[in-house]
N, CA and C of each residue as an Amber inpcrd file, in Angstrom:
protein
   624
  -8.7800000 -14.2150000   5.1910000  -7.8320000 -13.5720000   4.2860000
  -6.7610000 -14.5570000   3.8430000  -7.1880000 -15.6450000   3.2830000
  -6.2400000 -16.6430000   2.8070000  -6.3230000 -16.6990000   1.2950000
  -5.3260000 -17.2910000   0.6570000  -5.3550000 -17.3210000  -0.7970000
  -4.3670000 -18.2860000  -1.3840000  -4.1210000 -18.1380000  -2.6920000
  -3.2770000 -19.0570000  -3.4340000  -1.9000000 -18.4620000  -3.6520000
  -1.2590000 -18.8980000  -4.7350000   0.1270000 -18.4900000  -4.9820000
   0.2160000 -17.0480000  -5.4310000   1.4120000 -16.4610000  -5.2540000
   1.6760000 -15.1080000  -5.7030000   1.9480000 -15.1050000  -7.2090000
   1.6880000 -13.9550000  -7.8410000   2.0140000 -13.7720000  -9.2490000
   2.9770000 -12.6000000  -9.3670000   3.9060000 -12.6730000 -10.3260000
   4.9020000 -11.6190000 -10.5180000   4.3920000 -10.6340000 -11.5560000
   4.2330000  -9.3780000 -11.1540000   3.7980000  -8.3380000 -12.0780000
   4.9630000  -7.9730000 -12.9900000   4.6470000  -7.5670000 -14.2130000
   5.6950000  -7.2310000 -15.1720000   6.5450000  -6.0500000 -14.7090000
   5.9880000  -5.1890000 -13.8390000   6.7630000  -4.0500000 -13.3430000
   7.9580000  -4.4930000 -12.5080000   7.9060000  -5.7120000 -11.9870000
   9.0220000  -6.2110000 -11.1770000  10.2730000  -6.4140000 -12.0090000
  10.1030000  -6.5200000 -13.3340000  11.2420000  -6.7210000 -14.2300000
  11.7560000  -5.4130000 -14.8170000  11.1130000  -4.2910000 -14.4470000
  11.5080000  -3.0060000 -15.0100000  12.8990000  -2.6060000 -14.5350000
  13.6720000  -2.0220000 -15.4390000  15.0120000  -1.5600000 -15.0830000
  14.9540000  -0.3580000 -14.1390000  13.8050000   0.2980000 -14.0790000
  13.6420000   1.4540000 -13.2120000  13.1620000   1.0790000 -11.8130000
  12.8610000  -0.1830000 -11.5800000  12.3470000  -0.6020000 -10.2800000
  13.3970000  -0.3930000  -9.1900000  12.9650000   0.1840000  -8.0740000
  13.8930000   0.3850000  -6.9540000  13.3620000  -0.1820000  -5.6490000
  12.1960000  -0.8260000  -5.6960000  11.6730000  -1.5210000  -4.5250000
  10.8080000  -2.6810000  -5.0180000  10.8810000  -3.7770000  -4.3090000
  10.0920000  -4.9710000  -4.6310000   9.3210000  -5.3750000  -3.3860000
   8.0970000  -5.8540000  -3.5890000   7.2760000  -6.3310000  -2.4770000
   6.2490000  -7.3020000  -3.0470000   5.6370000  -8.0650000  -2.1760000
   4.6460000  -9.0500000  -2.6040000   3.3310000  -8.7920000  -1.8900000
   2.2480000  -8.8560000  -2.6470000   0.9080000  -8.7380000  -2.0900000
   0.2150000 -10.0910000  -2.1660000  -0.5300000 -10.4600000  -1.1430000
  -1.2520000 -11.7340000  -1.1860000  -2.4040000 -11.6600000  -2.1670000
  -2.9850000 -12.7800000  -2.5560000  -4.1400000 -12.7580000  -3.4510000
  -5.2580000 -11.8990000  -2.8750000  -6.0530000 -11.3250000  -3.7590000
  -7.1590000 -10.4870000  -3.3210000  -6.9460000  -9.0190000  -3.5900000
  -5.7460000  -8.6500000  -4.0920000  -5.4470000  -7.2550000  -4.4020000
  -5.3930000  -7.0520000  -5.9160000  -6.0530000  -5.9920000  -6.3680000
  -6.1110000  -5.6750000  -7.7940000  -5.4890000  -4.2950000  -7.9990000
  -4.4740000  -4.1700000  -8.8780000  -3.8430000  -2.8600000  -9.1100000
  -4.8250000  -1.8400000  -9.6800000  -4.6930000  -0.5970000  -9.2340000
  -5.4710000   0.5080000  -9.7730000  -4.5340000   1.4410000 -10.5350000
  -4.8730000   1.7950000 -11.7810000  -4.0170000   2.6840000 -12.5840000
  -4.2150000   4.1390000 -12.1580000  -3.4220000   4.6070000 -11.2140000
  -3.6210000   5.9290000 -10.6350000  -3.5810000   7.0440000 -11.6750000
  -2.5740000   7.0140000 -12.5530000  -2.4340000   8.0880000 -13.5330000
  -3.6540000   8.1730000 -14.4370000  -4.1310000   7.0190000 -14.8950000
  -5.2750000   7.0100000 -15.7980000  -6.5460000   7.4710000 -15.0850000
  -6.7150000   7.0240000 -13.8230000  -7.9050000   7.4200000 -13.0790000
  -7.8970000   8.9100000 -12.7650000  -6.7200000   9.4340000 -12.4050000
  -6.6270000  10.8610000 -12.1010000  -6.9050000  11.6920000 -13.3480000
  -6.4290000  11.2060000 -14.4990000  -6.7010000  11.9210000 -15.7440000
  -8.1970000  11.9130000 -16.0550000  -8.8390000  10.7770000 -15.7980000
 -10.2820000  10.6760000 -16.0410000 -11.0520000  11.5850000 -15.0930000
 -10.5380000  11.7730000 -13.8770000 -11.2250000  12.6170000 -12.8960000
 -11.3500000  14.0500000 -13.3840000 -10.3990000  14.4870000 -14.1850000
 -10.4440000  15.8630000 -14.6770000 -11.5860000  16.0770000 -15.6680000
 -12.0690000  14.9700000 -16.2480000 -13.1390000  15.0860000 -17.2330000
 -14.4420000  14.4490000 -16.7600000 -14.4960000  14.0720000 -15.4770000
 -15.6600000  13.3130000 -15.0150000 -16.9410000  14.1270000 -15.0970000
 -16.8370000  15.4410000 -14.9960000 -18.0380000  16.2640000 -15.0680000
 -18.6960000  16.1750000 -16.4460000 -17.8780000  15.9460000 -17.4750000
 -18.4230000  15.8330000 -18.8300000 -18.6420000  14.3860000 -19.2520000
 -18.2160000  13.4280000 -18.3700000 -18.3000000  12.0200000 -18.7620000
 -19.7410000  11.5420000 -18.7770000 -19.9890000  10.5350000 -19.6080000
 -21.2980000   9.9310000 -19.6880000 -21.1730000   8.4420000 -19.4180000
 -22.2910000   7.8280000 -19.0600000 -22.2980000   6.3890000 -18.8680000
 -21.7390000   5.9860000 -17.5260000 -21.1930000   4.7460000 -17.4360000
 -20.7660000   4.1930000 -16.1510000 -19.6450000   4.9720000 -15.4830000
 -18.8700000   5.7620000 -16.2280000 -17.7590000   6.4940000 -15.6280000
 -18.2380000   7.4690000 -14.5730000 -19.4680000   8.0110000 -14.7580000
 -19.9710000   8.9940000 -13.8160000 -20.1830000   8.3860000 -12.4340000
 -20.3550000   7.0880000 -12.3490000 -20.5340000   6.4290000 -11.0620000
 -19.2340000   6.1600000 -10.3390000 -18.1150000   6.4700000 -10.9930000
 -16.8070000   6.2290000 -10.3930000 -16.2090000   7.4920000  -9.7900000
 -17.0490000   8.4980000  -9.5880000 -16.5570000   9.7550000  -9.0540000
 -15.6890000   9.6130000  -7.8050000 -16.1460000   8.8950000  -6.7590000
 -15.3210000   8.7560000  -5.5540000 -13.9750000   8.1000000  -5.8170000
 -13.9530000   7.0950000  -6.6970000 -12.7030000   6.4140000  -7.0120000
 -11.7470000   7.3580000  -7.7440000 -12.2900000   8.1330000  -8.6740000
 -11.4620000   9.0570000  -9.4390000 -10.8950000  10.1530000  -8.5430000
 -11.7220000  10.6710000  -7.6430000 -11.2350000  11.6990000  -6.7260000
 -10.1900000  11.1300000  -5.7750000 -10.3850000   9.8720000  -5.3730000
  -9.4030000   9.2200000  -4.5090000  -8.0600000   9.1100000  -5.2260000
  -8.0810000   8.7650000  -6.5040000  -6.8350000   8.6640000  -7.2720000
  -6.1040000   9.9900000  -7.2830000  -6.8430000  11.0800000  -7.4530000
  -6.2200000  12.3970000  -7.4310000  -5.5580000  12.6680000  -6.0870000
  -6.2680000  12.3640000  -5.0000000  -5.7250000  12.6050000  -3.6630000
  -4.4660000  11.7820000  -3.4200000  -4.4610000  10.5410000  -3.8860000
  -3.3090000   9.6700000  -3.6660000  -2.0870000  10.1610000  -4.4330000
  -2.2910000  10.5850000  -5.6710000  -1.1700000  11.1090000  -6.4530000
  -0.6140000  12.3780000  -5.8190000  -1.5020000  13.2280000  -5.3290000
  -1.0550000  14.4500000  -4.6680000  -0.2730000  14.1380000  -3.3990000
  -0.5810000  12.9930000  -2.7700000   0.1220000  12.5820000  -1.5510000
   1.4140000  11.8250000  -1.8480000   1.7320000  11.6430000  -3.1360000
   2.9790000  10.9990000  -3.5080000   2.9070000   9.5060000  -3.7350000
   1.7130000   8.9410000  -3.8390000   1.5810000   7.5000000  -4.0640000
   2.0920000   7.1270000  -5.4510000   2.8230000   6.0270000  -5.5390000
   3.3350000   5.5450000  -6.8210000   2.7460000   4.1820000  -7.1740000
   2.0500000   3.5720000  -6.2320000   1.4330000   2.2640000  -6.4930000
   0.1860000   2.1690000  -5.6230000  -0.8780000   1.5960000  -6.1900000
  -2.1370000   1.4940000  -5.4560000  -2.8600000   0.2210000  -5.8640000
  -3.4500000  -0.4630000  -4.8890000  -4.2180000  -1.6780000  -5.1570000
  -5.4910000  -1.6680000  -4.3130000  -6.5490000  -2.1980000  -4.8870000
  -7.8040000  -2.3890000  -4.1690000  -7.8380000  -3.8150000  -3.6410000
  -8.0880000  -3.9600000  -2.3410000  -8.1310000  -5.2820000  -1.7250000
  -9.5620000  -5.7340000  -1.4790000  -9.8680000  -6.9580000  -1.8220000
 -11.1870000  -7.5390000  -1.5840000 -10.9830000  -8.9110000  -0.9530000
 -11.3870000  -9.0380000   0.3120000 -11.2150000 -10.2860000   1.0440000
 -12.5180000 -10.6720000   1.7370000 -12.6010000 -11.9020000   2.1630000
 -13.7860000 -12.4080000   2.8430000 -13.6040000 -12.3190000   4.3500000
 -14.6270000 -11.8720000   5.0320000 -14.5980000 -11.7800000   6.4920000
 -14.8270000 -13.1760000   7.0620000 -13.7530000 -13.9690000   7.1160000
 -13.9030000 -15.3530000   7.5670000 -13.9640000 -15.4730000   9.0880000
 -13.8850000 -14.3550000   9.7950000 -14.0560000 -14.3870000  11.2520000
 -15.3570000 -13.7060000  11.6660000 -16.1400000 -13.2610000  10.6850000
 -17.3970000 -12.5830000  10.9630000 -18.5390000 -13.2050000  10.2030000
 -19.2430000 -12.3530000   9.4450000 -20.4400000 -12.8220000   8.7440000
 -20.1560000 -13.3600000   7.3550000 -18.8800000 -13.4300000   6.9920000
 -18.5300000 -13.9470000   5.6750000 -18.6780000 -12.9540000   4.5540000
 -18.9930000 -11.7070000   4.8890000 -19.1630000 -10.6780000   3.8670000
 -17.8350000 -10.1770000   3.3400000 -17.8650000  -9.2990000   2.3450000
 -16.6300000  -8.7720000   1.7490000 -15.9970000  -7.6830000   2.6140000
 -14.6810000  -7.6540000   2.6220000 -13.9090000  -6.6190000   3.2980000
 -13.1020000  -5.8710000   2.2430000 -13.2950000  -4.5700000   2.1640000
 -12.5910000  -3.7540000   1.1930000 -11.4530000  -2.9920000   1.8550000
 -10.3510000  -2.8710000   1.1430000  -9.2140000  -2.1040000   1.6520000
  -8.4830000  -1.4760000   0.4750000  -7.6040000  -0.5470000   0.8020000
  -6.8090000   0.1250000  -0.2170000  -5.3570000   0.0940000   0.2250000
  -4.4920000  -0.4690000  -0.6310000  -3.0600000  -0.5160000  -0.3530000
  -2.3580000   0.5130000  -1.2190000  -1.4690000   1.2890000  -0.6070000
  -0.6890000   2.2590000  -1.3660000   0.7800000   2.1890000  -0.9720000
   1.6230000   2.5450000  -1.9230000   3.0550000   2.6830000  -1.6820000
   3.4610000   4.0860000  -2.1110000   4.1420000   4.7930000  -1.2240000
   4.6130000   6.1370000  -1.5330000   6.0380000   6.2790000  -1.0130000
   6.7460000   7.2770000  -1.5360000   8.1030000   7.5740000  -1.0950000
   8.1150000   8.8710000  -0.2930000   8.9370000   8.9130000   0.7150000
   9.1290000  10.1250000   1.5080000  10.6210000  10.4430000   1.5390000
  10.9930000  11.6000000   1.0010000  12.3820000  12.0230000   1.0380000
  12.7490000  12.5770000   2.4080000  14.0150000  12.4350000   2.8000000
  14.4450000  12.9060000   4.1030000  15.9500000  13.1630000   4.0970000
  16.4210000  13.9500000   5.0540000  17.8610000  14.0990000   5.2390000
  18.4410000  12.7770000   5.7220000  19.7170000  12.5390000   5.4060000
  20.3060000  11.2560000   5.7630000  20.3260000  11.0510000   7.2790000
  20.0610000   9.8190000   7.6650000  20.1720000   9.3890000   9.0650000
  20.2370000   7.8770000   9.0550000  20.7590000   7.2520000  10.1320000
  20.7110000   5.7940000  10.2100000  19.2770000   5.3050000  10.0300000
  19.1260000   4.1830000   9.3780000  17.7790000   3.7220000   9.0360000
  16.9120000   3.4600000  10.2640000  17.5130000   2.9920000  11.3440000
  16.7270000   2.7770000  12.5610000  16.1850000   4.0930000  13.1040000
  16.9790000   5.1550000  12.9540000  16.5270000   6.4800000  13.3860000
  15.3840000   6.9680000  12.5040000  15.4990000   6.7650000  11.1910000
  14.4410000   7.1850000  10.2790000  13.1260000   6.4670000  10.5830000
  13.2150000   5.1840000  10.8480000  12.0060000   4.4140000  11.1640000
  11.3620000   4.9240000  12.4450000  12.1900000   5.2050000  13.4450000
  11.6590000   5.7000000  14.7050000  11.0510000   7.0850000  14.5660000
  11.7020000   7.9590000  13.8100000  11.1780000   9.3090000  13.5970000
   9.8230000   9.2700000  12.9020000   9.7220000   8.4210000  11.8980000
   8.4690000   8.3430000  11.1380000   7.3180000   7.9270000  12.0410000
   7.5670000   6.9540000  12.9050000   6.5180000   6.4910000  13.8150000
   6.1910000   7.5470000  14.8610000   7.2310000   8.1540000  15.4320000
   7.0170000   9.1460000  16.4870000   6.3250000  10.3930000  15.9600000
   6.4790000  10.6660000  14.6720000   5.8780000  11.8580000  14.0970000
   4.4360000  11.6850000  13.6770000   3.8630000  10.5180000  13.9110000
   2.4700000  10.2580000  13.5380000   1.5480000  10.6700000  14.6710000
   0.7400000  11.6720000  14.4420000  -0.1710000  12.1510000  15.4720000
  -1.3950000  11.2590000  15.5640000  -1.8470000  11.0240000  16.7840000
  -3.0500000  10.2340000  17.0030000  -2.8720000   8.7440000  16.8050000
  -1.6370000   8.2440000  16.9020000  -1.4050000   6.8100000  16.7070000
  -2.0400000   5.9970000  17.8290000  -2.7050000   4.9180000  17.4650000
  -3.3010000   3.9990000  18.4350000  -2.3580000   2.8460000  18.7720000
  -1.4620000   2.5670000  17.8590000  -0.5710000   1.4140000  18.0190000
   0.7120000   1.7050000  17.2740000   1.8550000   1.4750000  17.9260000
   3.1630000   1.6600000  17.3030000   4.0380000   0.4700000  17.6590000
   4.7510000  -0.0450000  16.6680000   5.7000000  -1.1250000  16.9420000
   6.8850000  -1.0130000  15.9990000   8.0080000  -1.5330000  16.4360000
   9.1910000  -1.5860000  15.5780000   9.2180000  -2.9260000  14.8610000
   9.7850000  -2.9160000  13.6600000   9.8800000  -4.1260000  12.8550000
  11.3390000  -4.3720000  12.5060000  11.7390000  -5.6150000  12.5320000
  13.0800000  -6.0130000  12.1180000  12.9190000  -6.8820000  10.8690000
  12.9430000  -6.2320000   9.7220000  12.6850000  -6.9150000   8.4570000
  13.9790000  -7.4260000   7.8360000  13.8580000  -8.2800000   6.8330000
  15.0320000  -8.7710000   6.1250000  15.7840000  -7.6370000   5.4540000
  15.0450000  -6.5810000   5.0400000  15.6880000  -5.4520000   4.3680000
  16.1770000  -4.3960000   5.3490000  15.9340000  -4.5890000   6.6480000
  16.4100000  -3.6310000   7.6320000  15.3280000  -3.2030000   8.6060000
  15.6190000  -2.1930000   9.4320000  14.6610000  -1.7320000  10.4430000
  13.4840000  -0.9960000   9.8070000  12.3470000  -1.0500000  10.4960000
  11.1420000  -0.3810000  10.0300000  10.2340000  -0.1530000  11.2310000
   9.1340000   0.5080000  11.0030000   8.1490000   0.7190000  12.0620000
   6.7580000   0.5750000  11.4850000   5.7920000   0.2780000  12.3540000
   4.4020000   0.0900000  11.9530000   3.5180000   0.9110000  12.8740000
   2.5850000   1.6520000  12.2790000   1.7230000   2.5540000  13.0380000
   0.2730000   2.3380000  12.6250000  -0.6130000   2.2970000  13.6190000
  -2.0500000   2.2020000  13.3540000  -2.7250000   3.4570000  13.8770000
  -3.6570000   3.9910000  13.0760000  -4.3800000   5.1800000  13.5070000
  -5.7640000   5.1920000  12.8750000  -6.6220000   6.0820000  13.3740000
  -7.9560000   6.2830000  12.8070000  -7.9870000   7.6120000  12.0840000
  -8.6640000   7.6460000  10.9590000  -8.7860000   8.8600000  10.1620000
 -10.2530000   9.1740000   9.9280000 -10.5460000  10.4440000   9.7960000
 -11.8790000  10.8430000   9.3540000 -11.9570000  10.6830000   7.8480000
 -13.0940000  10.2270000   7.3870000 -13.2660000  10.0440000   5.9490000
 -13.2430000  11.3940000   5.2370000 -12.4180000  11.5410000   4.1930000
 -12.4700000  12.7780000   3.3930000 -13.8770000  12.9570000   2.8390000
 -14.5410000  14.0740000   3.1420000 -15.9480000  14.2440000   2.7250000
 -16.1620000  14.1440000   1.2330000 -15.1260000  14.4920000   0.4390000
 -15.3100000  14.4620000  -1.0150000 -15.4090000  13.0430000  -1.5640000
 -15.0490000  12.0310000  -0.7510000 -15.1200000  10.6510000  -1.2420000
 -16.5180000  10.0650000  -1.0950000 -17.2480000  10.4940000  -0.0900000
 -18.6100000  10.0010000   0.0820000 -18.6990000   8.5050000   0.2990000
 -17.8260000   7.9550000   1.1430000 -17.8150000   6.5100000   1.3730000
 -18.8950000   6.0620000   2.3460000 -19.4180000   6.9730000   3.1410000
 -20.4290000   6.5990000   4.1280000 -19.8550000   5.7120000   5.2070000
 -18.7580000   6.1680000   5.8350000 -18.0910000   5.3920000   6.8820000
 -18.2260000   6.1230000   8.2130000 -19.3310000   5.8940000   8.9510000
 -19.5370000   6.6190000  10.2090000 -18.4680000   6.3270000  11.2460000
 -17.8390000   5.1510000  11.1590000 -16.7870000   4.8020000  12.1110000
 -15.4160000   5.3070000  11.7090000 -15.3570000   6.0590000  10.6040000
 -14.0760000   6.5490000  10.1330000 -13.2970000   5.4810000   9.3930000
 -12.0460000   5.7540000   9.1500000 -11.1780000   4.8330000   8.4280000
 -10.0620000   4.3430000   9.3370000  -9.7260000   3.0940000   9.2050000
  -8.5570000   2.5250000   9.8570000  -7.3970000   2.5870000   8.8700000
  -6.2660000   3.1100000   9.3100000  -5.0770000   3.1400000   8.4580000
  -3.9010000   2.5450000   9.2100000  -3.2850000   1.5580000   8.5940000
  -2.0820000   0.9360000   9.1420000  -0.9510000   1.2240000   8.1700000
   0.1500000   1.7620000   8.6780000   1.2500000   2.1880000   7.8190000
   2.5650000   1.6070000   8.2950000   3.3480000   1.0910000   7.3440000
   4.6990000   0.6120000   7.6330000   5.6860000   1.5670000   6.9960000
   6.6540000   2.0350000   7.7850000   7.7000000   2.9240000   7.2920000
   8.9860000   2.1080000   7.1570000   9.4580000   1.9730000   5.9220000
  10.6280000   1.1400000   5.6450000  11.7140000   1.9960000   5.0010000
  12.7360000   2.4090000   5.7700000  13.7990000   3.2560000   5.2070000
  14.5960000   2.5290000   4.1240000  14.9360000   3.2790000   3.0690000
  15.7110000   2.7420000   1.9710000  17.1680000   2.5710000   2.3890000
  17.9220000   1.8050000   1.6020000  19.3080000   1.5020000   1.9370000
  20.1810000   2.7480000   1.9960000  19.8490000   3.7810000   1.1990000
  20.6900000   4.9780000   1.1660000  20.4460000   5.9070000   2.3420000
  19.4290000   5.6010000   3.1720000  19.1540000   6.4260000   4.3340000
  18.5990000   7.7940000   4.0080000  18.0970000   7.9720000   2.7900000
  17.5810000   9.2770000   2.3780000  16.1330000   9.2220000   1.9100000
  15.5670000   8.0330000   1.8680000  14.1680000   7.8820000   1.4920000
  13.5200000   6.8270000   2.3730000  12.2160000   6.9860000   2.5410000
  11.4480000   6.0100000   3.3160000  10.2910000   5.5280000   2.4520000
  10.2070000   4.2190000   2.2660000   9.0580000   3.6350000   1.5730000
   7.9070000   3.5550000   2.5700000   6.7780000   4.1240000   2.1890000
   5.6100000   4.1580000   3.0700000   4.5330000   3.2590000   2.4980000
   4.2670000   2.1610000   3.1880000   3.2630000   1.2000000   2.7570000
   2.0530000   1.3380000   3.6770000   0.8680000   1.5570000   3.0910000
  -0.3210000   1.7940000   3.9020000  -1.4840000   0.9180000   3.4680000
  -2.2640000   0.5000000   4.4480000  -3.5360000  -0.1750000   4.2150000
  -4.6140000   0.6580000   4.8880000  -5.6490000   1.0090000   4.1440000
  -6.7680000   1.7670000   4.6940000  -8.0550000   0.9960000   4.4410000
  -8.9510000   1.0070000   5.4280000 -10.2040000   0.2760000   5.2970000
 -11.2560000   0.8800000   6.2160000 -12.5080000   0.6720000   5.8710000
 -13.6040000   1.0760000   6.7590000 -13.9130000  -0.0100000   7.7820000
 -13.2960000  -1.1820000   7.6330000 -13.5230000  -2.3070000   8.5570000
 -12.6730000  -2.1160000   9.8060000 -12.9910000  -1.0840000  10.5810000
 -12.1600000  -0.7150000  11.7300000 -12.1230000  -1.7990000  12.8020000
 -13.1360000  -2.6540000  12.8210000 -13.1750000  -3.7160000  13.8230000
 -12.1730000  -4.8270000  13.5390000 -11.5340000  -4.7890000  12.3800000
 -10.5540000  -5.8050000  12.0130000  -9.1290000  -5.2520000  12.0590000
  -8.8890000  -4.3660000  13.0070000  -7.5780000  -3.7150000  13.1070000
  -6.4500000  -4.7270000  13.2510000  -6.6100000  -5.7120000  14.0900000
  -5.5340000  -6.6900000  14.3130000  -5.2100000  -7.4420000  13.0310000
  -6.2490000  -7.8540000  12.3070000  -6.0100000  -8.6090000  11.0780000
  -5.2870000  -7.7580000  10.0290000  -5.6460000  -6.4880000   9.9440000
  -4.9810000  -5.6350000   8.9610000  -3.5610000  -5.2900000   9.3860000
  -3.3150000  -5.2010000  10.6900000  -1.9290000  -5.0300000  11.1380000
  -1.1080000  -6.2430000  10.7440000  -1.6580000  -7.4300000  10.9730000
  -0.9390000  -8.6560000  10.6130000  -0.6740000  -8.7090000   9.1150000
  -1.6850000  -8.3080000   8.3350000  -1.5580000  -8.3580000   6.8780000
  -0.4590000  -7.4190000   6.3970000  -0.4600000  -6.1840000   6.9010000
   0.5530000  -5.2370000   6.4520000   1.9380000  -5.6260000   6.9550000
   2.0100000  -6.1820000   8.1460000   3.3000000  -6.6480000   8.6660000
   3.8810000  -7.7180000   7.7470000   3.0140000  -8.6110000   7.2620000
   3.4720000  -9.6580000   6.3380000   3.9390000  -9.0500000   5.0070000
   3.1970000  -8.0530000   4.5050000   3.5880000  -7.4070000   3.2560000
   4.9250000  -6.7040000   3.4210000   5.0790000  -5.9700000   4.5230000
   6.3430000  -5.2650000   4.7730000   7.5040000  -6.2420000   4.8550000
   7.2390000  -7.4380000   5.3340000   8.2880000  -8.4410000   5.4490000
   8.8240000  -8.9160000   4.1170000   8.1020000  -8.6280000   3.0280000
   8.5670000  -9.0380000   1.6980000   9.3450000  -7.9380000   0.9870000
   9.4100000  -6.7390000   1.5680000  10.0490000  -5.6050000   0.9000000
  11.5350000  -5.8570000   0.7060000  12.0250000  -5.5170000  -0.4830000
  13.4480000  -5.6230000  -0.7890000  13.8460000  -4.4180000  -1.6360000
  15.0090000  -3.8580000  -1.3650000  15.5340000  -2.7620000  -2.1690000
  16.5900000  -3.2550000  -3.1570000  16.7740000  -4.5630000  -3.2020000
  17.6400000  -5.2030000  -4.1800000  16.8300000  -6.2760000  -4.8820000
  16.9830000  -6.3810000  -6.1890000  16.1790000  -7.2880000  -6.9970000
  16.2600000  -8.7190000  -6.4480000  15.1490000  -9.2470000  -5.9350000
  15.1600000 -10.6040000  -5.3770000  14.8370000 -11.6730000  -6.4110000
  14.5530000 -11.2580000  -7.6460000  14.1220000 -12.2000000  -8.6720000
  15.3110000 -12.7590000  -9.4300000  15.2720000 -14.0140000  -9.7830000
  16.3560000 -14.5900000 -10.5820000  16.3710000 -13.9790000 -11.9720000
  17.5390000 -13.9150000 -12.5510000  17.6540000 -13.3990000 -13.9170000
  16.8310000 -14.2800000 -14.8420000  16.1310000 -13.6320000 -15.7880000
  15.2600000 -14.3870000 -16.6970000  16.0380000 -15.4630000 -17.4400000
  17.3250000 -15.2020000 -17.7160000  18.1190000 -16.1680000 -18.4580000
  18.3700000 -17.4240000 -17.6420000  18.2650000 -17.2920000 -16.2980000
  18.4680000 -18.4670000 -15.4590000  17.3550000 -19.4780000 -15.6300000
  16.2040000 -19.0190000 -16.1140000  15.0610000 -19.9280000 -16.2780000
  15.0590000 -20.6200000 -17.6260000  15.9630000 -20.1990000 -18.5220000
  15.9870000 -20.7860000 -19.8370000  16.8860000 -22.0210000 -19.8440000
  16.4550000 -23.0860000 -20.5070000  17.2710000 -24.3050000 -20.5540000
  18.5670000 -24.0770000 -21.3510000  19.5910000 -24.7790000 -20.9780000
  20.8560000 -24.6960000 -21.7120000  20.6870000 -25.2130000 -23.1220000
  21.3570000 -24.5520000 -24.0570000  21.2880000 -24.9780000 -25.4620000
  22.6120000 -25.6210000 -25.8630000  22.5280000 -26.6670000 -26.6540000
  23.7230000 -27.3440000 -27.1420000  24.3730000 -26.5420000 -28.2610000
């Protein structure tokens, strides 16, 4: 799971942006709104769209769960047979009553049923927690994952203490739990609730 330099998505410059994070190479954004809209018409669709049924249904489920950003991850199993490893990264918001951020992070982790692994994180943006668990595959997706799904989630409370950014990685490669924990921990470490990017005007040369 190694790669090259990061690229800045245009959404990072949006005036409406309230969280920033970096994903390593190998992740491709999925347009959730467009896919969910297509899912409503998939029964009447013709051609290659009909083969995207599981993806379209997944988009619907993610939007219903409050996801605001989604990426498909494709990496090489460089510790195994060299085959492809697929994963899904999502970012969602969870509203909550105000509490100190360390308390919010702890509550989020403690409230996860069936957790296999829990740890606290001390990020640059503040306290957070990381939880690993196993999930049963939603039957409507038809992924064919007899071992279930591995889900690793980082809970990162916002500065106002009233929202929690929920970053999740899900994959059928359950045997790579440690690597996906490391990957999500690294992603969570890049989270910022204040614009970390230099002003565009700073990149422009001075004019005489």
